[in-house]
N, C-alpha and C positions, 0 to 999 in steps of 0.2 A: 397648793391652788395653781399655782401650775399648771399642774397635766389636770385635773378636776376644765378649765378656762379649755385647754388643746383638745382632752375630749369633746368639750359641749363642737366647738369652731368647727371638728372634723364631722361633729356628726348629722349640724345646722348643713354646713357641707356638700357631705351627700347628699342628702335629703331635695338637699335645693334638685345639686347639676343630677344628679338622679329624674327625676322631674320631669324637667327643662329639656337635662333629649330627650323623656319619652321613655323611662323606663320601668316605672311605676309614677298614679297618681295617691294623693293621699286625698280623705274624705272628711269631713263628722256628721256624722248623721244629727240629722233634725229633728225628726216621727222617729214613733214607734212603728212601724208598720208592718218589721221586721224582730218584730221581737218573736221571741227571748232569746237568742241566738243575739243578736244587736242591739246595742238599747238606743236611744237618744244620745247624747255627750261619747260615745262612740266613735273609734278613727279605725277608719276603712281604708288598705292599702290592694290597691288596683293593680294592677296590670292586659299585660293586654296579651291577646288571642288569639291565635286565628279564625275565623269565624268556619273554620271547618273542623276547628278540634274542641268547636260548641258543645254542650249537648243538655242532659235536662239537668235541673234542681241548680245547678251554679249558678250565681248570683252578680248579675253584671247590671254597670253605672249604666244609665242610655239617657236618651232626651223626651218625656214623649215628645206626642203632635202638637206644635202650636204653642210648646209651652219655652219656654227659662231651661229650667231649675233642670237637676240632674235624679232619677230616682236611682233604685239602685234597691231591683224584688231579682226574685227566686224566675228562674223561665221555669217554665210548666206548663208552654209545648212549646215543639221547631217539629217547624218544615223545612224539607230542604227542595225546594222545585226550581223550575230553567229557566224559572225570572228575580230568583232569589232567595234569604234567606229569610222563614218571617220565624219569627217568637214571639210566645202568651207570654206575661209575665204577672204576678203575683206576689202582696208580700207573704211574708209567714203573720204577722200578726192576722192580715181581713180573711172574710169570708169564701171574697167570689172576686174570677183575674178580676185586674185590672179593671177600668170603666173604658183604656183607648184604642181595645181587641185588639187584636195581629198587628203587628209591629214589621214589620221589612227593615233590615240591615245591611246600614248603608255601610260599602267600601269593604275590607278587603279584614279588619281587627272588631275586636272587640273588646270593654275592659272590661274587663274576671276581679269579684273577691279576693282579696289572695288571702286575706289575714289580719284583721279582726285587734287594738289598740282598747283593752273596758276605758271611761273617761273621759281619756285623753284630751277631745276634743274640747268639752270645755275652756280645756288650756287654752282651748285655740282662738274658741269668739270671741271669751277674754282678751286674745294676744292679740286681736284685730282692733279694740278697741281705741280711738284717736290719742288719748290720756296714756292707754299703755302702751303704745309703739313709742308714743317718745318717751315719759320713763326709761324704759326697752331702752333703745340707739342711747342716751343720757348717762347711764349706766353704764354698759357697756366702755364707748369712750373714756368715761372716771377708770374705771379699770384698767383702762390699756395703755392712759393714765398713772397708772399712780404706776403698776412693771413697770414703765420709763423708767418714773424717778422715784423710783427701786434700786431698779439698776445704772442708775447713776451715783444715786448714796453709795451702792459697795463700795463703785469701781474708787469713787475717790476717798 
């Protein structure tokens, strides 16, 4: 039990640390626009890549013009000009390119899908609800208290 707890704590710590340091991001897929390869409920692991390394066919995460949500779609057209790098994107399950058309990439890096973990996103969406967060926190506290009491009893 102690080994499992250590593994879970290390995994969560590594995930949070890597995300906080900007090494990667994890996003839950909410729509079916990238089916069949990426489905709703999957978790995408995104890594930052220089815009100069971007190429056709990569799956990138970005904010569409005038939107506050992230979209993760495939690059179907790429143009490098003296004014910047421009991409056109499309969801694999969609018949046409994205309606916002060509997008200029701002900055020197872009988030690219590195891996997909199937179905784990359902757990993260569920875990974000207030009652589940409270229950998880109570469970962690109870587990820590139980381990501490167990150590005290062993010493006595």
